[in-house]
C-alpha positions in Angstrom: 88.2 5.5 -6.3 86.4 2.3 -5.3 83.3 2.5 -3.1 82.3 -0.2 -0.7 78.7 -1.4 -0.5 78.2 0.5 2.8 79.3 3.8 1.2 77.0 3.2 -1.8 74.1 2.6 0.5 74.9 5.7 2.6 75.2 8.0 -0.5 72.1 6.6 -2.0 70.2 7.2 1.2 71.4 10.8 1.4 70.5 11.3 -2.2 67.0 10.1 -1.7 66.7 12.2 1.4 67.7 15.4 -0.5 65.1 14.4 -3.2 62.4 14.2 -0.5 61.8 10.5 -0.7 62.0 9.8 3.0 60.7 6.2 2.9 63.4 5.0 0.5 66.1 7.0 2.3 65.1 5.4 5.6 65.2 1.9 4.0 68.8 2.5 2.8 70.1 4.2 6.0 68.5 2.0 8.6 70.4 -1.1 7.2 73.7 0.7 8.0 72.5 2.0 11.3 71.8 -1.5 12.6 75.4 -2.5 12.0 76.8 0.7 13.5 74.5 0.7 16.5 76.9 -0.6 19.1 78.5 2.2 21.1 80.8 -0.1 22.9 82.3 -1.1 19.6 83.0 2.5 19.0 85.2 2.9 22.1 87.1 -0.3 21.2 87.8 1.1 17.7 88.9 4.4 19.3 91.4 2.4 21.3 92.7 0.7 18.2 93.0 4.0 16.2 95.2 5.5 19.0 97.3 2.4 19.4 100.7 3.0 17.7 101.4 -0.8 17.2 98.3 -1.2 15.0 99.2 -0.9 11.3 98.6 2.6 9.8 96.5 1.2 6.9 94.1 -0.4 9.3 93.8 2.7 11.4 93.0 4.8 8.3 90.4 2.3 7.4 88.8 2.6 10.8 88.8 6.4 10.5 87.0 6.2 7.1 84.4 3.9 8.8 83.9 6.5 11.5 83.2 9.2 8.9 80.8 6.9 7.2 78.9 6.1 10.4 78.8 9.8 11.3 77.3 10.6 7.9 74.8 7.7 8.1 73.5 8.8 11.6 73.2 12.4 10.6 71.2 11.5 7.5 69.1 9.1 9.5 68.5 11.9 12.1 67.3 14.2 9.4 65.0 11.4 8.1 63.4 11.1 11.5 63.0 14.9 11.6 61.1 14.7 8.3 58.9 12.0 9.8 58.2 14.3 12.9 59.9 11.8 15.2 62.0 14.2 17.3 62.9 11.7 20.0 64.7 9.3 17.6 66.2 12.3 15.7 67.8 13.5 18.9 69.1 10.0 19.6 70.7 9.6 16.1 72.1 13.1 16.3 73.9 12.3 19.5 75.3 9.1 18.0 76.6 11.1 15.0 78.3 13.5 17.4 79.9 10.5 19.2 81.3 9.0 16.0 82.5 12.5 15.0 85.0 12.5 17.8 87.1 9.9 16.0 87.2 11.8 12.7 89.8 14.1 11.3 89.1 17.5 10.0 87.3 20.4 11.7 84.2 20.1 9.5 83.7 16.4 10.2 83.7 17.3 13.9 82.1 20.7 14.3 79.0 20.2 12.1 77.8 17.0 13.9 78.4 18.7 17.2 76.4 21.7 16.1 73.6 19.5 14.8 73.4 17.5 18.1 73.3 20.7 20.2 70.5 22.2 18.0 68.5 19.0 18.3 68.9 19.0 22.1 67.7 22.6 22.2 64.7 21.7 19.9 63.8 18.8 22.2 64.2 20.8 25.4 67.1 18.7 26.7 69.0 21.8 28.0 70.9 20.0 30.8 72.4 17.5 28.3 73.3 20.3 25.8 74.9 22.4 28.5 76.9 19.4 29.7 78.2 18.5 26.2 78.9 22.0 24.7 82.3 22.5 26.5 83.4 19.0 25.5 82.4 19.6 21.9 84.2 23.0 21.8 87.4 21.5 23.3 87.3 18.6 20.8 86.9 20.9 17.9 89.6 23.4 19.1 92.1 20.6 19.4 92.3 20.4 15.5 91.4 24.0 14.8 93.6 25.9 12.2 93.5 29.6 12.5 94.6 30.2 8.9 91.8 28.0 7.5 88.5 29.7 6.5 86.7 26.4 6.8 87.9 26.0 10.4 86.8 29.5 11.3 83.3 29.1 9.8 82.9 25.6 11.4 83.8 27.0 14.8 81.4 29.9 14.3 78.6 27.4 13.8 79.6 25.5 17.0 79.8 28.7 19.1 76.4 29.7 17.7 74.9 26.4 18.8 76.5 26.8 22.3 75.0 30.3 22.5 71.5 29.1 21.6 71.8 26.3 24.2 72.7 28.7 27.0 70.3 31.4 25.8 67.2 29.2 25.5 68.0 27.4 28.8 68.0 30.8 30.6 71.7 31.1 31.3 71.8 34.7 29.9 75.1 35.8 31.6 76.9 32.7 30.4 75.6 32.9 26.8 77.1 36.4 26.1 80.7 35.2 25.5 80.0 32.4 22.9 77.4 34.7 21.3 79.9 37.5 20.9 82.4 35.1 19.4 79.8 33.7 17.0 78.7 37.2 16.0 82.3 38.3 15.2 82.8 35.2 13.0 79.5 35.8 11.2 80.5 39.4 10.5 83.9 38.3 9.2 82.3 35.6 7.0 79.6 38.0 5.8 76.9 35.6 6.9 74.0 38.2 7.0 71.3 35.9 8.2 73.4 34.4 11.0 74.5 37.9 12.0 70.9 39.2 12.2 69.8 36.2 14.3 72.7 36.5 16.7 72.3 40.3 17.0 68.6 40.0 17.9 69.2 37.3 20.6 72.4 38.8 22.0 70.9 42.3 22.4 67.9 40.7 24.3 70.3 38.8 26.6 72.3 42.0 27.2 69.2 43.9 27.9 67.9 41.4 30.5 71.3 41.2 32.2 71.7 45.1 32.0 75.1 44.8 30.3 74.7 48.2 28.6 78.4 48.8 27.9 78.6 45.6 25.8 75.3 46.5 24.1 76.6 49.9 23.1 79.8 48.2 21.8 77.7 45.8 19.7 75.1 48.2 18.5 77.3 50.6 16.6 76.6 52.3 13.2 79.7 50.6 11.7 77.8 47.3 11.6 76.0 48.6 8.5 78.1 51.6 7.3 80.9 49.4 6.1 78.6 47.7 3.6 78.0 49.0 0.0 75.5 51.9 0.0 71.9 50.8 -0.7 72.9 47.2 -1.1 70.8 44.4 0.4 73.2 43.9 3.3 73.3 47.7 4.0 69.6 48.2 4.0 68.8 45.0 6.1 71.4 45.7 8.7 70.4 49.4 8.9 66.8 48.5 9.6 67.8 45.9 12.1 70.1 48.4 13.8 67.3 51.0 14.1 64.8 48.4 15.4 67.2 47.1 18.1 68.1 50.7 19.2 64.4 51.4 19.6 63.7 48.1 21.4 66.4 48.8 23.9 64.9 52.2 24.5 61.3 51.0 24.9 62.1 47.9 27.0 65.1 49.1 29.1 64.8 52.9 28.9 68.4 53.0 27.4 69.0 55.7 24.8 72.0 54.4 22.8 71.2 57.1 20.2 68.5 59.8 19.8 65.3 57.6 19.9 63.2 60.3 18.2 65.5 60.4 15.2 65.6 56.6 15.1 61.8 56.4 15.3 61.4 58.8 12.4 63.7 56.8 10.2 62.1 53.5 11.2 58.6 54.9 10.6 59.5 55.9 7.0 60.6 52.3 6.2 57.3 50.7 7.3 54.4 50.3 5.0 51.1 50.1 6.9 49.6 47.9 4.2 52.3 45.2 5.0 51.5 44.7 8.7 50.0 41.2 8.0 51.8 38.0 9.0 53.2 37.5 5.5 55.7 40.3 6.1 57.3 39.4 9.5 60.0 42.1 9.4 57.6 44.9 8.6 55.1 43.5 11.1 57.6 43.6 13.9 58.6 47.2 13.1 54.9 48.2 13.0 54.4 46.7 16.4 57.2 48.9 17.7 55.6 52.0 16.3 52.3 51.0 17.8 54.0 50.5 21.2 55.8 53.9 20.9 52.6 55.8 20.4 50.9 54.0 23.3 53.7 54.7 25.6 53.5 58.4 24.7 49.7 58.4 25.3 48.9 59.3 21.6 46.1 56.8 21.3 44.6 58.3 18.1 47.9 57.8 16.2 48.4 54.4 17.9 45.0 53.3 16.4 46.4 53.8 12.9 49.1 51.2 13.6 47.0 48.7 15.5 47.3 45.1 14.4 43.9 43.8 13.4 42.6 40.6 15.0 43.5 37.6 12.9 42.0 34.1 12.8 43.4 31.3 14.8 45.6 30.0 12.1 47.5 33.3 11.7 48.0 33.7 15.5 49.5 30.2 15.7 52.0 31.1 13.1 53.1 34.3 15.0 56.5 34.3 16.7 56.5 34.5 20.5 58.2 37.8 20.5 55.6 39.5 18.4 52.8 37.8 20.4 54.3 39.3 23.6 54.5 42.7 21.9 50.8 42.5 20.9 49.8 41.5 24.4 51.8 44.4 25.8 50.2 46.9 23.4 46.6 45.7 24.1 47.2 45.8 27.9 48.4 49.4 27.6 45.4 50.3 25.6 43.0 48.6 28.0 44.7 50.2 31.0 44.3 53.7 29.6 40.6 53.1 28.8 39.9 51.7 32.2 41.4 54.9 33.8 39.3 57.3 31.7 36.0 55.3 31.4 33.7 54.5 34.2 31.9 51.7 32.3 33.3 48.7 30.6 32.5 49.3 26.9 32.0 46.5 24.3 35.3 47.4 22.7 37.1 46.9 26.0 35.3 43.6 26.5 36.4 42.5 23.0 40.0 43.5 23.8 39.8 41.5 27.1 38.5 38.4 25.4 41.2 38.7 22.7 43.9 39.0 25.4 42.6 35.9 27.1 42.7 34.0 23.8 46.2 35.2 23.0 47.5 34.1 26.4 45.9 30.6 25.9 47.8 30.3 22.6 51.0 31.4 24.2 50.6 28.9 27.0 50.2 26.1 24.5 53.3 27.3 22.6 55.3 27.6 25.8 54.4 24.3 27.2 55.0 22.4 23.9 58.3 24.1 23.2 59.5 26.0 26.3 62.6 27.5 24.6 60.7 29.8 22.3 59.7 32.2 25.1 62.0 34.9 26.3 64.2 33.2 28.9 64.6 34.5 32.4 61.5 36.8 32.2 58.6 36.8 34.6 56.3 36.8 31.5 57.0 33.2 30.9 55.9 32.3 34.4 52.7 34.3 34.1 51.8 32.5 30.9 52.1 29.1 32.6 49.9 30.4 35.5 47.2 31.8 33.3 
């Protein structure tokens, strides 16, 4: 197979990008992007590709050029991401999705669509993402083959991007359907990391919309019992199942199973020496145990699970969900002390100052990237007012 100069430049640029040499990759890719930068030319070429009187060989050549332009703009978008230039990365990602419309093959279409939606969500362009997601899904479904594993996985990625777009923009009711489709595809493809992510977000959306029937259907023991006993998939899914059941009980007072039994099983799997930020899964489970004892009023036991105060660097690395849980626990502790003590002790004053500091950190996170907070909750509004 003979490669053109443009293809060689594109593949060299992608190779340098994978090696981490961003400067050289940008030098190769930017040359091609300048030639492929005219969007009006794209629509003219689309007209030629769909014109039956144009020779077939020329139409195939145009389609190969579209695939090349799509690859170039996706690689250039990743280059801008490595250079921390999100604005240009979003622009190149959208152009890659535009050129992907003229390509053949579900992978050539679905992956740029997914990438463009993820970039829109990362940049906070929710209105554009919500406007384009249905067009992307219809375009990908037009060439979807139900018997192809590649087609199914590609559509799963696209539905997952549509779910994230609606979830982070606050459309919790509308995000449930694409999230459920993406979850079923992830379970069928045995993509454990994708399944864990989708389960966490989907359960939170169902909890806020009070769709408890759907939540009970999703949170079923069969999600981990079908895995090989004591395997990585079995253990990780079982821990996630127990944590989500307990979260639903603590946040929504919904007992999908016996919460006392679930709590006992979850507590055995948590090591108190691993509650630092280097173990995010154990830390999240430890925060749930801390909240459980505070809700029951067992403050002596709760003090054994209290997260110690960390320096500024560690707090900034914390996820928004864990930060909200820490604030919730400290508010419960402070409220109980204010009811029982007549004076404001130094420990209570320290807790109050720590809460003020945590809320300032959360406000900075929320204003810089608003999609990281729980959507549709009153807590996000309180953070902005603080």
